[in-house]
C-alpha positions in Angstrom: 33.8 -16.0 53.2 37.3 -14.8 52.7 39.7 -13.7 55.4 38.1 -13.0 58.7 40.5 -10.7 60.6 39.5 -8.9 63.7 38.8 -5.6 61.9 36.3 -7.2 59.6 34.7 -9.0 62.5 34.4 -5.7 64.3 32.8 -4.1 61.2 30.4 -7.0 60.8 29.1 -6.7 64.4 28.9 -2.9 64.8 25.2 -3.3 64.1 22.0 -1.4 64.1 21.0 -0.6 60.6 23.6 -1.7 58.0 25.4 -4.2 60.3 28.7 -3.2 58.9 28.5 -5.5 55.9 31.1 -4.9 53.3 29.1 -4.2 50.1 29.8 -6.2 46.9 29.7 -4.5 43.5 28.5 -6.8 40.9 26.4 -6.4 37.7 24.9 -9.9 37.8 25.2 -10.9 34.2 25.7 -14.7 34.5 25.5 -17.8 32.3 21.9 -18.8 32.9 22.4 -22.2 31.2 24.9 -23.5 33.8 22.6 -22.9 36.8 19.5 -24.1 35.0 21.3 -27.4 34.2 22.0 -27.9 37.9 18.5 -26.8 39.1 16.1 -27.2 36.2 13.0 -25.0 36.1 9.9 -25.0 33.9 9.9 -23.1 30.6 10.0 -19.4 31.1 8.5 -16.7 28.8 11.4 -14.4 29.7 14.8 -14.9 31.3 16.3 -12.0 33.2 19.8 -11.5 34.7 19.8 -12.5 38.3 21.1 -10.9 41.5 22.3 -14.5 42.3 25.7 -15.6 41.0 26.5 -19.3 40.4 30.0 -19.0 41.9 28.5 -18.4 45.4 27.2 -22.0 45.4 30.8 -23.4 45.2 32.3 -24.6 48.5 35.1 -22.5 49.8 37.9 -23.0 52.4 37.3 -20.9 55.4 40.4 -18.6 55.9 41.0 -17.3 59.4 43.4 -14.6 60.3 44.8 -14.5 63.8 42.2 -17.0 65.3 42.2 -17.6 69.0 41.9 -21.4 69.0 40.8 -23.6 66.0 39.0 -26.8 66.8 38.6 -29.6 64.2 35.8 -32.2 63.9 35.7 -35.3 61.7 33.1 -38.0 61.8 35.2 -40.2 59.6 38.7 -39.9 61.3 38.1 -38.3 64.7 37.7 -39.4 68.3 36.1 -37.5 71.1 39.1 -38.4 73.2 41.4 -36.4 70.9 42.5 -32.9 71.7 40.6 -31.4 68.8 43.1 -28.7 68.2 44.8 -30.1 65.1 43.8 -31.6 61.7 45.6 -34.8 62.8 43.7 -35.0 66.1 40.0 -34.0 65.5 37.0 -34.7 67.6 34.3 -37.0 66.2 30.8 -36.0 67.3 28.8 -32.8 67.4 27.8 -33.9 70.9 31.4 -33.3 71.9 31.2 -29.8 70.3 28.0 -29.1 72.1 29.5 -29.9 75.5 32.4 -27.4 75.3 32.9 -23.9 76.6 34.3 -22.0 73.7 35.7 -18.5 74.1 35.1 -15.4 71.9 37.2 -15.6 68.8 37.4 -19.5 68.7 36.8 -21.4 65.5 35.1 -24.8 65.0 35.7 -26.5 61.7 33.9 -29.6 60.4 35.6 -31.8 57.8 34.3 -31.6 54.2 32.8 -34.8 53.0 31.8 -35.9 56.4 28.2 -36.3 57.6 26.6 -36.1 61.0 23.1 -37.3 62.0 22.9 -35.3 65.2 22.2 -31.6 66.0 24.8 -28.8 66.4 23.8 -26.8 69.4 26.4 -24.0 69.9 27.1 -23.9 73.7 28.6 -20.4 74.1 28.4 -16.9 72.6 31.1 -14.7 71.0 31.3 -11.0 71.5 31.5 -7.9 69.4 34.6 -8.1 67.3 35.2 -11.7 68.4 32.5 -13.9 67.1 32.7 -17.7 67.3 32.8 -19.2 63.8 31.5 -22.6 62.7 33.0 -23.5 59.3 34.6 -26.2 57.1 38.1 -27.6 56.4 39.7 -30.2 54.2 40.0 -29.1 50.6 37.1 -29.0 48.1 35.1 -32.2 48.8 31.7 -30.5 49.2 30.4 -29.2 52.5 30.1 -30.9 55.8 26.5 -32.2 56.1 24.4 -31.9 59.3 21.0 -33.6 59.4 18.7 -34.9 62.1 16.3 -37.5 60.9 16.5 -39.4 64.2 13.5 -39.7 66.6 13.4 -37.0 69.1 15.5 -34.4 67.3 13.9 -31.6 65.3 16.7 -29.2 64.4 19.9 -29.7 62.5 21.2 -26.5 64.2 19.6 -25.1 67.3 20.8 -21.7 68.5 19.2 -20.7 71.8 20.2 -17.6 73.7 23.6 -17.3 71.9 25.0 -14.2 70.2 27.8 -13.2 67.9 28.1 -16.5 65.9 29.0 -17.1 62.2 28.1 -20.2 60.2 30.0 -20.7 57.0 30.1 -23.4 54.3 27.9 -26.0 56.0 25.2 -28.2 54.3 22.0 -28.3 56.5 19.3 -30.8 55.4 16.9 -33.5 56.3 15.3 -32.1 59.5 12.1 -30.7 60.7 13.8 -27.3 61.1 17.1 -26.9 59.3 18.2 -24.0 61.6 16.1 -22.8 64.5 17.0 -19.6 66.2 15.6 -18.6 69.6 16.4 -15.4 71.5 19.7 -15.0 69.7 21.2 -11.9 68.2 24.0 -10.9 65.8 24.3 -14.1 63.7 25.6 -14.5 60.2 24.9 -17.4 57.8 27.2 -17.3 54.8 27.8 -19.4 51.7 25.8 -22.3 53.0 23.5 -24.9 51.5 20.2 -25.1 53.5 16.9 -26.9 53.2 17.2 -30.1 51.2 14.4 -32.4 52.4 13.6 -30.0 55.3 10.1 -30.9 56.4 8.9 -27.6 57.9 11.2 -24.6 57.8 14.7 -24.1 56.4 15.6 -21.2 58.8 13.2 -20.4 61.7 13.8 -17.1 63.5 11.8 -16.7 66.7 11.7 -15.4 70.3 13.0 -11.9 69.7 16.1 -12.8 67.6 17.4 -9.7 66.0 20.3 -8.1 63.9 21.3 -11.1 61.7 22.6 -11.6 58.2 21.7 -14.4 55.7 23.9 -14.0 52.6 25.2 -15.9 49.6 23.4 -19.1 50.4 21.5 -21.7 48.4 18.3 -22.3 50.3 16.5 -25.0 48.4 13.9 -27.4 49.8 14.2 -29.9 47.0 11.5 -31.1 44.6 9.5 -33.3 47.0 6.5 -31.2 48.1 6.2 -30.5 51.8 2.9 -28.7 52.7 3.3 -25.3 54.4 7.1 -25.4 54.1 8.9 -22.1 54.2 12.5 -21.6 53.4 12.9 -18.7 55.8 10.3 -17.8 58.4 10.7 -14.8 60.8 8.1 -15.2 63.6 9.7 -12.7 66.0 12.8 -10.9 64.7 13.9 -7.5 63.5 16.8 -5.8 61.6 17.8 -8.9 59.5 19.6 -8.4 56.2 18.7 -11.2 53.8 20.5 -10.7 50.5 22.1 -12.4 47.5 20.6 -15.9 48.1 19.1 -18.4 45.8 15.8 -19.4 47.4 13.9 -22.3 45.7 11.3 -25.0 46.0 9.5 -23.8 49.0 6.0 -25.4 48.9 4.6 -22.4 50.7 6.7 -19.3 51.1 10.3 -18.5 50.1 10.4 -15.9 53.0 7.5 -15.5 55.4 7.5 -12.5 57.8 4.9 -13.6 60.4 4.2 -11.1 63.1 1.7 -11.7 65.9 -1.1 -14.0 64.7 -3.3 -15.6 67.4 -3.2 -19.0 65.6 0.6 -19.0 65.8 1.6 -16.7 68.7 0.7 -16.2 72.3 3.2 -13.4 72.8 3.7 -9.9 71.3 5.8 -11.2 68.4 6.9 -8.6 65.9 8.8 -8.6 62.6 10.1 -5.1 61.8 12.8 -3.3 59.8 14.0 -6.3 57.9 15.6 -5.8 54.5 15.3 -8.5 51.9 17.0 -7.7 48.6 19.0 -9.0 45.6 17.7 -12.6 45.9 16.4 -14.9 43.2 13.3 -17.0 43.9 11.7 -19.8 41.9 9.6 -22.8 42.7 9.4 -26.1 40.8 6.6 -27.4 43.1 2.8 -27.0 42.4 2.3 -24.2 45.1 4.5 -21.5 46.4 5.0 -17.7 46.7 8.3 -15.8 47.0 7.5 -13.5 49.9 4.8 -12.6 52.4 4.3 -10.3 55.4 1.6 -10.9 58.0 0.6 -9.2 61.2 -2.5 -9.0 63.3 -2.6 -5.2 63.7 -0.4 -2.2 63.5 3.3 -2.7 64.5 3.4 -6.5 64.2 4.7 -6.6 60.6 6.0 -3.2 59.9 8.7 -1.2 58.1 10.1 -4.2 56.2 11.6 -3.7 52.7 11.6 -6.2 49.9 13.5 -4.8 46.9 15.7 -5.6 43.9 14.7 -9.3 43.9 14.1 -11.5 40.8 11.1 -13.8 41.1 10.0 -16.2 38.4 8.1 -19.5 38.0 6.1 -19.2 41.2 2.4 -20.0 41.6 1.1 -17.4 44.1 1.5 -13.6 44.3 3.7 -11.7 46.8 1.3 -11.3 49.8 1.7 -7.9 51.4 0.0 -7.4 54.8 1.0 -5.5 57.9 1.8 -1.8 57.8 4.4 0.6 56.4 6.1 -2.2 54.4 7.6 -1.5 51.0 7.9 -3.7 47.9 9.9 -2.0 45.1 12.1 -2.5 42.1 11.5 -6.2 41.9 11.3 -8.1 38.6 8.4 -10.6 38.7 7.8 -12.9 35.8 5.9 -16.1 34.9 3.5 -16.5 37.8 1.6 -19.6 36.9 -1.7 -20.7 38.5 -1.3 -23.6 40.9 -3.1 -26.8 40.0 -4.3 -26.8 43.6 -6.5 -23.7 42.7 -9.6 -23.6 40.7 -10.1 -21.3 37.7 -12.1 -19.0 40.0 -9.0 -18.6 42.1 -6.7 -17.5 39.3 -6.5 -14.0 40.9 -4.0 -15.6 43.4 -1.6 -16.0 40.5 -0.9 -12.2 40.6 2.4 -10.6 40.7 1.8 -8.7 43.9 -1.3 -8.5 46.2 -2.2 -6.3 49.1 -4.7 -8.5 50.9 -7.4 -8.5 53.6 -6.6 -11.9 55.2 -5.4 -10.1 58.4 -4.5 -6.4 58.1 -2.9 -4.2 55.5 -2.4 -0.5 55.9 0.0 2.2 54.6 2.1 -0.1 52.5 3.9 0.9 49.3 4.3 -1.0 46.1 6.3 0.9 43.5 8.7 0.6 40.5 8.2 -3.1 40.1 8.4 -4.8 36.7 5.7 -7.5 36.4 5.3 -9.6 33.3 3.5 -12.7 32.1 1.3 -13.5 35.1 -1.6 -15.9 34.9 -3.6 -13.6 37.2 -3.6 -9.8 37.4 -0.3 -8.0 37.6 -1.4 -6.3 40.9 -4.4 -7.2 43.1 -5.5 -4.8 45.8 -8.1 -6.1 48.2 -7.3 -4.5 51.6 -10.0 -3.5 54.0 -7.7 -0.9 55.5 -6.7 2.3 53.7 -3.5 4.3 52.8 -1.8 1.7 50.6 0.1 3.2 47.6 0.6 1.6 44.2 2.9 3.8 42.1 5.2 3.7 39.1 4.8 0.0 38.4 5.2 -1.5 34.9 2.7 -4.3 34.2 3.2 -6.2 30.9 0.9 -9.0 29.5 -0.8 -9.9 32.8 -3.9 -12.1 33.0 -2.4 -14.7 30.7 -4.4 -17.7 32.0 -7.0 -19.2 29.7 -9.3 -21.5 31.7 -13.0 -22.0 32.1 -13.6 -18.4 33.1 -12.7 -15.3 31.1 -13.0 -13.0 34.1 -9.4 -12.0 34.5 -8.2 -12.2 31.0 -5.6 -9.5 30.3 -6.2 -7.7 33.6 -3.2 -5.8 34.8 -4.8 -4.2 37.9 -7.7 -5.8 40.0 -9.5 -3.9 42.7 -12.4 -6.0 43.9 -15.7 -4.5 45.0 -15.6 -6.5 48.2 -12.6 -8.0 50.0 -12.3 -11.6 49.2 -11.7 -12.9 52.7 -14.0 -10.7 54.8 -16.5 -9.7 52.1 -16.1 -6.0 53.1 -15.6 -2.8 51.1 -11.9 -2.2 50.4 -10.3 0.9 51.9 -9.2 4.1 50.0 -5.9 3.7 48.3 -3.5 5.6 45.9 -3.0 4.4 42.3 -0.6 6.7 40.5 1.5 6.6 37.4 1.3 2.8 36.7 1.9 1.6 33.2 -0.5 -1.2 32.3 0.0 -2.7 28.8 -1.5 -5.6 27.0 -1.2 -6.4 23.3 -4.7 -8.1 23.4 -7.0 -5.3 24.7 -7.2 -1.8 26.1 -9.5 -3.0 28.9 -6.8 -3.9 31.4 -8.3 -2.7 34.8 -11.1 -4.4 36.8 -12.1 -1.7 39.3 -14.5 -2.2 42.1 -16.0 -5.2 40.5 -15.8 -9.0 41.2 -14.0 -11.4 38.9 -16.7 -14.0 39.4 -19.8 -11.8 39.0 -20.2 -10.5 35.4 -17.1 -8.3 35.5 -16.7 -5.3 33.3 -13.0 -4.4 32.7 -12.3 -0.8 31.8 -9.5 1.1 30.1 -6.7 2.8 32.0 -8.2 6.2 30.9 -11.6 5.3 32.4 -9.8 4.1 35.5 -8.1 7.6 35.9 -11.6 9.2 35.6 -12.7 7.3 38.7 -10.3 9.3 40.9 -12.2 10.3 44.1 -14.6 7.3 43.9 -14.6 5.4 47.2 -11.9 7.8 48.4 -9.3 6.4 45.9 -6.7 8.7 44.4 -6.2 7.6 40.8 -3.9 9.8 38.7 -1.5 9.6 35.7 -1.9 5.9 35.0 -1.1 4.9 31.4 -1.6 2.2 28.9 1.3 3.4 26.9 3.3 0.6 25.4 6.7 0.1 26.9 9.5 -2.4 26.2 11.6 -4.7 28.3 15.3 -4.5 27.8 17.6 -7.5 27.8 18.3 -7.0 31.5 14.5 -6.9 32.2 14.2 -3.2 32.9 11.1 -1.4 31.7 12.0 1.3 29.1 9.8 4.2 28.4 10.4 7.8 27.4 9.2 9.7 30.5 10.9 12.8 31.8 9.2 12.6 35.2 9.9 8.9 36.0 13.1 8.3 34.0 13.6 5.8 31.3 14.6 2.6 33.1 13.0 0.8 36.0 14.3 -2.6 37.3 16.7 -4.3 39.6 19.6 -2.0 40.7 22.8 -4.0 41.1 24.6 -4.0 44.5 
């Protein structure tokens, strides 16, 4: 994490909006072979530069400038009767840590190479400009490991009602919840490894926990499938910045923003104004999507932004629900139908979907590059109105060849009836999308059903349907475009510009 002086701490925690994070300027051209050797993925049609950089996975020593008090903990050499304030006299257990009263500006360091089968439960809060930091010491021997596979413990780290904390260079694994956050604000998780063999959720954010940062982490559930496992789940939290992480092997969702849903909540839970950007997502399991928003009505999952992410080798589309959310400038490739799904369900292997499962209104999908999906590039089946699909580039969608030919080569799918509630979709905006296939000109299935004698149409015919069912359909094109080496869509277009794709930050 680098040097953590008081000025940087103050910048980090002068929050609302940007949270005072120091921006990093990178151009994300990395050696793909090195990371793929460490974390193999299935064969890809296309390989794009990633916002993730392999160097962030390497353990680092935590440098502290002008700390108040530094405490040391070693399961291999420590004793709880020690003072804990020197490398030569460390505490032993996390239970000892949990029983202390730390003061703002204190540091707690766990020894690299050591392992604890007990929960870390931070006992006190920091304050603005003086957070309490939990990190690592002891050279380069990996990260300290915290797990809780013992009976009666569910969380490797439980943060309840505590604010202004930083967690750096820890390895969190083998628990029901890797990290559970309840009613806690102004938290940072940085350069960590989270999720290996987690059974339910890697990071669970709940009970009105706001204004946090999750950055430069490897959040990977491992290759043993766990049903309904999310790597990050926000059930009640706002103003989180989640960026520059590698998020892999989820089994359900990489990131799930879950506002109030009666099945899961009995309170007015909201997920709003969260920014998720410059992450890489992939999934080696047989089911998983990178990102979803869900909310049972207006205001429950709202004003979230998902942008400049690289998604590849997943099995289910981005699932966009709620209201006033934006999905833009992402690169999405190789969405491959899950073996759990029948051929009639291949529409779920889309790049992006605006769905009717709960509620979807006034969302925006724009400037995404979507290529080589088994299902359609974009699927819009919302009962509500006001969603906008603009300036997206869809290349070689509908690649799956199974028992049904219904969605072959379909770049955009707008069903006649919503697939969950069997109702008429609302009026939406479809403007200036580029939908290209080398196989056919009939790349749009509009107001039809993929399983009832569908009749795909050309993009030109689609434009001629403007006004039908209240839809605004203008300036869409089947003009061929190319993908550059950095997976940007290139086309000569004076109005839109020539390049669309991930913008480095």
